N, C-alpha and C positions, 0 to 999 in steps of 0.2 A: 425399460430405460436404465441409460448408463449413470454411474455414480462414480465419483473419485473420493478418495480420502481426504479429508482436510486436516492438516496441522495446526492446533492452536498454541501458539507460543505464550507461555506464562509471563515471559519477559521480552515484550516486543522490542524489535531492534530497528534502528534508525536506518532511513533510507531516503532517497530523492524519488519521487514517481511522477510521471506524467499522468494527470487527469483532464477530464473534459467537464466544463460547465456550458452546456449547449454546445455552440459551434466553436468555442474558444478553448483551445489546449492550454493548461498552466502546469509548470514544473514546481511541486511543493516539496517543503520538508515534512516527512511523514514517518510513521513506525510502521512496521511489517507485523500485523498481528496474528494473521493466519494465511495459509497458502495451500494450493494443490501444486500438480504437477505443471499446470498452465496459468495459474492466475495467483494473485496476491491480494488480500485484504487489507487495505491500508486504513490509517486513521491519521488525520491532519486538521489543523485549524486554521482557520482565515479570518481575520478581525474577530477572534473571540469566540466563534462559532465552531464547534467540533463536525467534521464530516467523517464519514466511512464510505469507501467504495471498493469495490473489485477492479483491478486492473490486470492487463495482461502482464506475464511475469517479466516480458521484454522490456515494459515500460517503468521497471523498476531497477535503481542502481543502490547497492549497500553504501553506507556510510559508516567509515571507521569512528568509534567512539574515541574520545580523548582520555588518555589515562587520568 
């Protein structure tokens, strides 16, 4: 069985990420909480409910924090 190391960020970084709800894709504001070479674990909220998902790294775009 193959395994990849997972990086867990103590200060998750803001990102925009494409996620899917069934057949419907959605671009969400999220934070990248963990990642591997190929995937990113994101955390995001919709209508007050927190969700966590793994998405392909190519589905995530970093967002610059404002000073």
